[in-house]
N, C-alpha and C positions, 0 to 999 in steps of 0.2 A: 353493378355501379361501382367502377374503379375510383370514380372521384372521391368518394367517401372513404375508401379504404385507407386505414392508417398504415403509415409505414412503420415498421418496427424501429424503435429507437436504438441507434447504434451507440455503445459506449465508447469512450476514449480508448480503452484497453483492447477493444475488438478492431480499431482502426490499424489498417496495414502500415508498416514502417517502410517508406520508399528508399531510404539510404541508411547506411550506418550511422548510428548515433554517436556524437562525441560525449564526453563527460558532462559537459553543461547541459546539452540538449537531453540526455538521459536523465539527469537530475530534475530538470524542469518537467519532464513527461511523468516521472514518478510523483512529483508534487501534484500534477493535475490529476493523475490517476487516484491519489489518495484523498484529494478533495471530492472528486466524483463519487468515490465509493463510501464516503463517510456516512451518508444517510443510509446506505445499504448496511454498513456495519452496525449502525444503531438498530436496524431492523433484525439483523442477524441476532443481536443480543437479546431480542424479544422472541426469538425463535420462528421468525418469518421465513418460509422455505425459499421464497423467491428471492428476497434480500440476501439470504445466506449464500445462495449460488452467485449472485451478483458480486457480492464481498469477496467470496473465494476466488472468482475469476479475476477480479482486480487486483487482489493481494498476489495472486500467483504471477501474473505478468509483471507487476511492480518488482517482485523479487528476482524474476528472470532478467529484467533490465538492470537492477541494481548489481547483480553479479558480473555485468560486463563493464562496470565503471572502474577505470584503472587507478584514479587518484583516490587515495585513502580517506582523507577527509570528506570528500564529496560523497563517497560511498557509504561511510558511517553516517552522515546527515540524511541520506537517502533512506538507510535501513531505519534510522530513528522515526522517520515519518511513517515507515510501514509498521513499526512497532506501536506507534500511537494509534494507527488504523486497527491493528490487532486487538488493542486494549479497548477500543470503542465496540468492538464486536464480542467481547469478553472471550477471545481466543488466547487464553493464558499460555497455553503450551507452545504455540508458534511465537508468541511475543517472547517467551523465555529464550528459545532457540535463537532467534534473531538479535536478542540483547547480547547474548554470549559472542556474537560476531562483530560487535562493535569494538574497535580498538582505543579510539580517542577517549582519554579519561573525562574530559569536560562533557562530552556528549553522553557518556554512561552516567555521570552524576546528575545531568539534567534529567534524564530518564527516570533515574532513581528518585529524584525529587518529585516528579510528575506522577509517577506510578509506584508508589512504595510496596504495593502487593507483588509487584513483579520479581522483586529480590528476595523475598522470604522463602 
């Protein structure tokens, strides 16, 4: 009975990208990925294996997209969103690495204010 068979839910980071993304489209996609992966990040913090895998896939795709953003401020803001996602998942090591990649001082100060454990 195929009528009742559930289709597997496809995540936004699993969707194919048909055309090259511009900086604005890339930043928008990263925002959407981080919002979609936020629940999984919280589950990852609770050591849920399925949520951990979803969080890691989402974060990986978001980081790959962020590396392709040419505008410095847009890239720093996108990386800030990924750092917030990592902190929700208690992935301190990845968050610290990404934090060091941010160049804009006001974004660094915002992250330091929001996540004081990141800087210690």
